[in-house]
Structure formats: C-alpha cells, structure tokens
C-alpha positions in Angstrom: 20.5 -40.8 4.0 23.0 -41.0 6.9 26.4 -42.5 6.1 27.8 -45.7 7.6 30.7 -46.1 10.0 32.9 -49.0 9.1 35.8 -50.0 11.4 38.8 -52.3 10.9 40.2 -53.9 14.1 42.9 -56.4 14.9 46.3 -56.8 16.6 49.3 -54.9 15.3 50.2 -56.0 11.8 46.8 -57.5 11.0 46.3 -55.3 8.0 43.8 -52.7 9.2 45.7 -49.9 7.5 46.0 -51.7 4.2 42.3 -52.8 4.2 40.9 -49.4 5.3 42.9 -47.7 2.5 41.8 -50.4 0.0 38.1 -49.9 0.9 38.4 -46.1 0.6 39.9 -46.6 -2.9 37.0 -49.0 -3.8 34.4 -46.4 -2.7 36.3 -43.7 -4.7 36.3 -45.8 -7.8 32.5 -46.1 -7.6 32.0 -42.4 -7.0 30.7 -43.0 -3.4 31.5 -40.3 -0.8 33.8 -41.7 1.9 36.4 -40.5 4.4 39.1 -42.4 6.2 40.5 -41.8 9.7 43.0 -43.7 11.8 43.8 -44.1 15.5 45.9 -43.4 17.4 46.4 -40.0 15.7 50.2 -39.8 16.3 50.3 -36.3 14.8 48.1 -34.9 17.5 49.1 -34.0 21.1 47.3 -37.0 22.6 48.8 -39.3 20.0 52.3 -38.1 20.8 51.8 -39.0 24.4 50.5 -42.4 23.4 53.6 -42.9 21.2 55.9 -42.2 24.3 54.0 -44.9 26.2 54.3 -47.4 23.4 58.0 -46.7 23.0 58.5 -47.3 26.7 59.5 -43.7 27.4 56.5 -43.0 29.6 54.6 -45.3 32.1 50.9 -44.8 32.3 48.2 -46.4 34.4 45.3 -48.2 32.7 43.0 -45.3 33.5 45.4 -42.7 32.0 45.9 -44.9 28.9 42.1 -45.0 28.5 41.8 -41.2 28.9 44.5 -40.6 26.1 43.2 -43.2 23.6 39.5 -42.3 24.2 40.2 -38.6 24.2 41.9 -39.0 20.8 38.5 -40.1 19.5 36.4 -37.6 21.4 38.3 -34.8 19.7 37.0 -36.1 16.3 33.5 -37.0 17.2 31.9 -33.9 15.7 33.9 -34.3 12.5 32.8 -38.0 12.2 29.2 -37.2 13.0 29.2 -34.4 10.4 30.6 -36.7 7.7 27.9 -39.3 8.6 25.1 -36.7 8.5 26.4 -35.7 5.0 25.8 -39.2 3.9 29.5 -40.1 3.7 30.9 -43.5 4.7 33.5 -43.2 7.4 36.2 -45.8 7.3 38.3 -46.2 10.5 41.7 -47.9 10.9 41.2 -48.9 14.5 38.5 -47.2 16.7 37.0 -47.2 20.2 36.9 -51.0 20.1 40.7 -51.1 20.4 40.5 -49.0 23.5 37.9 -51.2 25.1 40.1 -54.3 24.3 43.7 -53.1 25.0 42.9 -51.0 28.1 40.4 -53.6 29.3 43.2 -56.2 29.5 45.3 -53.7 31.5 42.5 -53.3 34.0 40.0 -50.7 32.7 36.5 -52.3 32.8 34.5 -52.8 29.7 31.3 -51.5 31.3 33.1 -48.3 32.2 34.3 -47.9 28.6 30.8 -48.4 27.2 29.4 -45.9 29.6 32.0 -43.4 28.5 31.1 -44.0 24.9 27.5 -43.3 25.7 28.2 -40.3 27.9 30.5 -38.7 25.4 28.5 -39.5 22.3 31.1 -41.7 20.6 29.5 -42.7 17.2 28.7 -46.4 17.2 30.1 -48.4 14.2 27.7 -50.0 11.7 30.2 -52.7 10.7 33.3 -53.9 12.5 35.8 -56.1 10.7 38.2 -58.1 12.9 41.2 -59.1 10.9 42.6 -62.1 12.8 46.2 -63.1 12.8 48.4 -64.9 15.4 50.7 -62.9 17.8 53.6 -64.6 16.2 52.6 -63.4 12.7 52.0 -59.9 14.2 55.6 -59.7 15.6 57.0 -61.0 12.3 55.2 -58.5 10.2 56.0 -55.5 12.5 59.7 -56.4 12.7 59.9 -56.7 9.0 58.1 -53.3 8.7 60.0 -51.3 11.3 63.0 -53.4 12.4 61.9 -53.0 16.0 58.8 -53.7 18.2 57.0 -51.3 20.5 55.6 -52.2 24.0 52.5 -54.0 22.6 54.0 -55.6 19.5 56.8 -57.3 21.6 54.4 -58.8 24.1 53.3 -62.1 22.5 51.2 -63.1 25.6 49.5 -59.8 25.7 48.6 -59.9 22.0 47.2 -63.4 22.6 44.9 -61.9 25.3 43.9 -59.1 22.9 42.9 -61.7 20.3 40.7 -63.6 22.8 39.1 -60.3 23.9 38.4 -59.3 20.3 36.8 -62.7 19.5 34.6 -62.4 22.6 33.5 -58.9 21.6 32.8 -60.2 18.0 30.7 -63.0 19.3 28.7 -60.7 21.5 28.6 -57.9 18.8 29.8 -55.4 21.4 29.4 -51.8 20.2 28.7 -52.7 16.6 28.0 -55.6 14.2 31.2 -57.7 13.9 32.6 -59.9 11.2 35.8 -62.0 11.7 38.1 -62.3 8.7 41.2 -64.5 8.4 44.0 -61.9 8.2 46.5 -64.4 6.8 44.7 -64.5 3.5 46.0 -62.4 0.6 45.2 -58.7 0.6 43.1 -59.2 -2.5 41.0 -62.0 -0.9 40.4 -60.0 2.2 39.4 -56.9 0.2 36.9 -59.0 -1.7 35.5 -60.5 1.4 35.1 -57.1 3.0 33.3 -55.8 -0.1 31.0 -58.8 -0.2 29.9 -58.2 3.4 29.2 -54.6 2.7 27.3 -55.2 -0.5 25.1 -57.9 1.2 24.3 -55.5 4.0 
C-alpha cells in the first residue's frame, strides 16, 4: 500500500517543526514506517541562497524566490516518491503550499504555481495541517528563540496576509485536504488533535 504525505504549514513560529517531529515519534512508537523532511533545506545550495534572502543579504524577485523554494522541493521529489511507494508515511515541516502562499503574496500567481507542481510532478499531500497563530505571537516566539527576526518574521503585515492566504487555501482544499488547528494550544493538545484526524482518516 502506498504511503501518505502529511504536511504541517503555518507562519513562522507556529509549531510545524515541533509537531512534525512529534508525529514522527508517534509513528516510530507504533512501529509504523515514516520519514520526516523539512523546507527550506538550509544545508543545501538552494537553501543557502534562500537564507541570504531571508537575512536581507540578497534581494530576489518573486519569480526568483519561487524558483529557489520550488527547486528545493523538486530536488527531493524522487526521494519522497520512493518513500511513498515503499509504503512509508512522509511527514513534511513546510512544503510546496508555503511556496504558493509566500511567493503568491509577493506576486507569483497561484495558478502558475499549481501548473509548475503538475509539470514537475511535485507529490500532492494527503493531509495538510495549518497551525494557526497570530503574527504577533509569531514574532514573540521567534524573538525568544533566536533573539532576532528575519525578513519574513519581522513583517507583521506580511504575516497577516500569509495567514489570510493559508485560510483561503484551507477553505478551498488547494493541493491537498486541509485541517486548521489552533496553534496556541499546548503542544500535547495539538499532537492529540493531529493524531485524532489521522486515525479518523
């Protein structure tokens, strides 16, 4: 049986890393084969260019941003597809939905993003969890974590637009089946809610 692709999305600091790792741990405890991957991949060549952009050391057009973020996922599509074909659950901390949202707000059209996904064979998620927090909570969490904010994290108005775009995509189930979760709940409560959704499906 083919594995499932489960994605966690949300603005910076929403808990996608925490919850993706928690879900991987839950699968491991049950002896279920699963893999975890995260984007951007800051250890890779494309990820390093993205980091320069986020740290305001490099300016990029919306089109170039899209190429870098999307290319970061294209490089892994064979690996993800192989895991899925082996029956493994693949858990993503951010995925192509982030690229649609973030670069979409900066001017790259959603229909062009979806055509790219189809043309380049980007695997479509089975479940997308949108962990929703406010931009203010996002900035607070990231400042506590790193002591500074990158280009996206510092732009409260931009993050507000990101939230609105995520909610619209969730409502329309764009490129996957979406579930909105209150990201201000405790880590344990969110993890339980995530597992309940997965078990019901």
